[in-house]
C-alpha positions as CSV (number, residue, x, y, z in Angstrom):
1,M,164.7,137.5,161.4
2,A,161.7,135.1,161.8
3,L,159.2,137.0,164.8
4,L,156.5,133.9,164.0
5,Q,157.0,130.7,162.5
6,V,154.1,128.2,162.0
7,E,155.9,124.6,161.2
8,N,153.7,121.5,159.5
9,L,150.3,122.8,161.5
10,T,147.0,120.6,161.8
11,A,143.9,122.1,163.0
12,R,140.5,120.1,163.9
13,Y,137.1,120.5,164.6
14,G,136.3,117.4,165.9
15,P,137.0,114.6,163.4
16,V,137.0,117.3,160.6
17,E,140.9,118.7,160.0
18,V,140.5,122.2,158.4
19,L,144.2,122.9,158.5
20,H,146.6,120.3,156.7
21,G,150.1,121.1,157.4
22,I,150.5,124.6,157.3
23,N,154.1,126.6,157.0
24,L,154.1,130.0,157.6
25,N,157.0,132.7,158.5
26,V,156.3,135.9,159.4
27,N,159.3,138.7,160.1
28,E,159.9,141.2,162.2
29,G,158.5,144.4,160.9
30,E,156.5,142.9,157.9
31,I,153.1,143.3,157.1
32,V,151.9,139.8,155.7
33,S,148.4,139.3,154.3
34,L,146.6,136.1,154.5
35,L,144.6,135.4,151.9
36,G,141.8,132.7,150.7
37,A,138.2,132.2,150.1
38,N,135.5,131.9,153.0
39,G,136.2,128.5,154.5
40,A,140.0,128.3,153.6
41,G,140.7,128.6,157.3
42,K,141.7,131.8,157.6
43,T,140.7,132.6,161.1
44,T,141.3,129.0,162.6
45,L,144.9,129.4,161.8
46,L,144.5,133.2,163.2
47,H,143.0,131.0,165.9
48,S,145.8,128.4,166.3
49,I,148.7,130.8,166.7
50,C,147.1,132.8,169.5
51,G,146.0,130.5,171.5
52,L,142.4,130.3,170.7
53,H,142.5,126.6,169.1
54,T,144.8,124.0,170.0
55,A,146.3,122.7,167.2
56,K,146.5,119.2,166.5
57,E,150.0,118.5,165.4
58,G,153.0,120.9,164.2
59,R,154.9,123.5,166.1
60,I,154.1,127.1,166.7
61,H,156.8,129.4,167.5
62,F,157.0,132.9,168.7
63,N,159.7,135.1,169.7
64,Q,161.9,132.4,170.2
65,H,159.2,130.8,172.6
66,D,157.6,127.7,171.4
67,I,153.9,128.3,172.1
68,T,152.1,125.4,170.3
69,R,149.9,124.3,173.7
70,M,150.0,127.9,175.4
71,P,146.1,129.6,175.9
72,A,145.7,132.6,174.3
73,E,145.9,134.3,178.1
74,A,149.6,133.0,178.1
75,V,150.3,134.1,174.6
76,V,149.5,137.6,174.7
77,P,152.1,138.4,177.6
78,K,154.4,137.2,175.4
79,G,154.0,140.3,173.0
80,M,151.0,138.9,170.7
81,A,147.5,140.8,170.5
82,H,144.5,139.3,168.3
83,A,141.9,142.0,167.0
84,P,139.3,139.5,165.8
85,E,137.0,139.3,163.2
86,R,133.6,141.4,163.6
87,R,135.6,143.6,166.1
88,Q,133.9,141.9,169.4
89,I,134.3,144.8,171.7
90,F,132.1,144.7,174.5
91,S,128.8,146.6,173.9
92,T,127.8,147.7,177.1
93,M,131.2,149.2,178.6
94,T,132.7,152.0,177.9
95,V,135.7,153.2,175.1
96,E,137.4,154.0,177.9
97,D,136.7,150.6,179.8
98,N,137.5,148.9,176.4
99,L,140.6,150.2,176.3
100,W,141.9,149.3,179.6
101,L,140.9,145.6,179.3
102,G,143.8,145.5,176.9
103,A,146.3,146.4,179.0
104,S,145.0,144.0,181.8
105,H,147.4,142.1,182.0
106,R,149.9,144.8,182.6
107,M,148.4,146.4,185.5
108,G,150.2,145.7,188.6
109,K,153.2,145.5,186.8
110,E,153.3,148.9,185.5
111,S,152.6,152.3,187.1
112,K,148.6,153.7,186.3
113,K,150.4,156.5,185.1
114,D,152.2,154.9,182.5
115,L,149.4,153.3,181.2
116,N,147.2,156.3,181.3
117,I,150.5,157.9,179.0
118,E,149.7,154.8,176.5
119,I,145.9,155.2,176.6
120,E,146.0,159.2,175.7
121,S,148.9,158.0,172.6
122,I,145.7,156.1,171.6
123,Y,143.4,158.6,172.0
124,E,145.7,160.7,169.8
125,R,146.1,158.0,167.2
126,F,141.9,157.7,166.9
127,P,141.0,161.3,167.9
128,I,136.8,159.6,167.1
129,L,137.9,157.5,170.1
130,A,138.7,160.6,172.8
131,E,135.7,162.0,171.6
132,R,133.7,159.4,172.4
133,K,135.3,158.0,175.5
134,W,132.7,157.9,177.6
135,Q,130.4,156.2,174.8
136,M,129.0,152.4,175.2
137,G,131.2,150.4,172.7
138,G,127.8,149.6,170.9
139,T,126.6,152.9,170.0
140,L,129.8,153.6,167.9
141,S,129.8,153.0,163.9
142,G,131.1,150.0,162.4
143,G,134.6,151.9,161.5
144,Q,134.8,153.2,164.9
145,Q,134.6,149.9,166.9
146,Q,137.1,148.6,164.6
147,M,139.6,151.6,165.8
148,L,138.6,150.8,169.1
149,A,139.2,146.9,169.0
150,I,142.9,147.9,167.1
151,G,143.3,150.6,170.1
152,R,142.3,147.8,172.6
153,A,144.7,144.9,171.0
154,L,147.9,148.0,171.0
155,L,147.4,148.5,174.1
156,S,148.4,144.8,175.4
157,K,151.9,146.6,173.9
158,P,152.3,143.5,171.2
159,K,155.4,142.7,168.7
160,L,152.7,140.8,166.5
161,L,149.4,141.9,165.9
162,L,146.8,139.8,164.4
163,L,144.2,141.1,162.0
164,D,141.3,139.6,161.2
165,E,139.2,141.3,158.7
166,P,139.3,144.9,160.0
167,S,137.5,146.0,156.7
168,L,134.3,143.3,157.1
169,G,131.1,145.4,156.7
170,L,132.7,148.9,156.3
171,A,132.2,151.4,153.3
172,P,134.8,151.6,151.2
173,L,136.2,155.0,152.4
174,I,136.8,153.3,155.9
175,V,138.7,150.3,154.2
176,K,141.0,152.6,152.9
177,E,141.3,154.5,156.4
178,I,141.6,151.6,158.4
179,L,144.0,149.9,156.1
180,T,145.9,153.3,156.2
181,I,146.3,153.2,160.2
182,V,147.3,149.4,159.6
183,Q,150.7,150.9,157.3
184,E,151.2,153.7,160.6
185,I,150.9,151.3,163.2
186,R,154.0,149.6,161.3
187,A,155.5,152.5,160.9
188,E,155.1,154.5,164.1
189,W,154.9,151.8,166.2
190,G,157.2,149.3,165.1
191,T,154.5,146.8,165.2
192,T,154.5,143.6,163.1
193,I,151.4,142.6,161.2
194,L,149.6,139.3,160.1
195,L,146.8,140.4,158.2
196,V,143.5,138.4,157.4
197,E,141.5,140.8,154.7
198,Q,138.4,140.0,152.6
199,N,139.8,142.9,150.2
200,A,142.3,141.1,148.5
201,R,143.8,144.1,146.6
202,A,143.6,146.5,149.1
203,A,145.6,143.9,151.3
204,L,148.2,143.2,149.0
205,S,148.9,147.0,148.4
206,V,149.9,147.5,152.2
207,S,151.8,144.3,152.4
208,D,155.2,143.2,152.3
209,R,154.4,139.2,151.4
210,A,151.5,137.1,151.2
211,Y,150.0,133.9,151.5
212,V,146.9,132.5,149.7
213,L,144.9,129.7,151.9
214,S,142.9,127.2,149.9
215,T,141.1,124.1,151.5
216,G,143.5,124.2,154.6
217,T,146.7,124.3,152.8
218,V,149.0,127.1,151.2
219,M,148.1,126.9,147.5
220,L,150.8,130.5,147.1
221,E,153.0,132.6,149.2
222,G,155.1,135.6,147.7
223,H,155.9,139.0,148.2
224,A,152.8,141.4,147.8
225,Q,153.4,141.9,144.4
226,E,154.5,138.6,142.9
227,I,150.9,137.4,144.6
228,A,149.0,140.2,143.0
229,N,150.6,139.6,139.5
230,D,149.9,135.9,139.7
231,P,147.1,134.7,137.0
232,R,145.3,132.3,139.8
233,V,145.2,134.9,142.0
234,Q,143.8,137.9,139.5
235,S,141.2,135.2,138.4
236,A,140.0,134.3,142.0
237,Y,140.1,137.4,143.9
238,L,141.3,140.5,141.7
239,G,138.7,140.2,138.8
240,H,135.9,142.8,138.5
241,S,133.5,140.4,140.0
242,H,135.4,138.7,142.6
243,T,137.2,141.7,144.0
244,A,136.2,140.3,148.1
245,I,137.5,137.0,149.6
């Protein structure tokens, strides 16, 4: 069953059209990767889906709701969370306060006791955050900040998690750890994931399906293994000199 449907989506920045009739589906329980070179429109597509950028044309349906013109603050309560590129945590706030922000739209609707239990579950998932809960977010390493960004997003209780370049700027061992976490989130929390990832090989290894964007259009779509075996993808993204996108 499709949790997210993007139909003929067009997006602009001023007079410049950057997405040209995008069609994309994400089924409940899937991990779907969005691949493409820098400037292909991946982040703009995520921003359009989650309400940070208003689409010019087309429709976006999420969990049986038309969210095409909804702002981000209205999309989040419907069950979508966004962990943005470069983490964008609040560097002068503690780890704990950053996490509470993820649950902000649930405050007043659910008891503080229940929310505290969920925050403790995030600390169990990311023990390093528990050790540093009173540190300022800006003092964490890049990998720890990414864990914090993911944990903050999970506290909105999403059905769909949008992850934008979670491995950006991280060491290879940390990249492997972050992508393992992505798989565990799907397995343990039942969360559907749309993943934009610079490391195409790693992204395809954890995904069910993938879309490849080229200059604002979908160039390829299919099962992850099929995409990985496509000669065009191997040449552009999986060769020895082009492992990152």
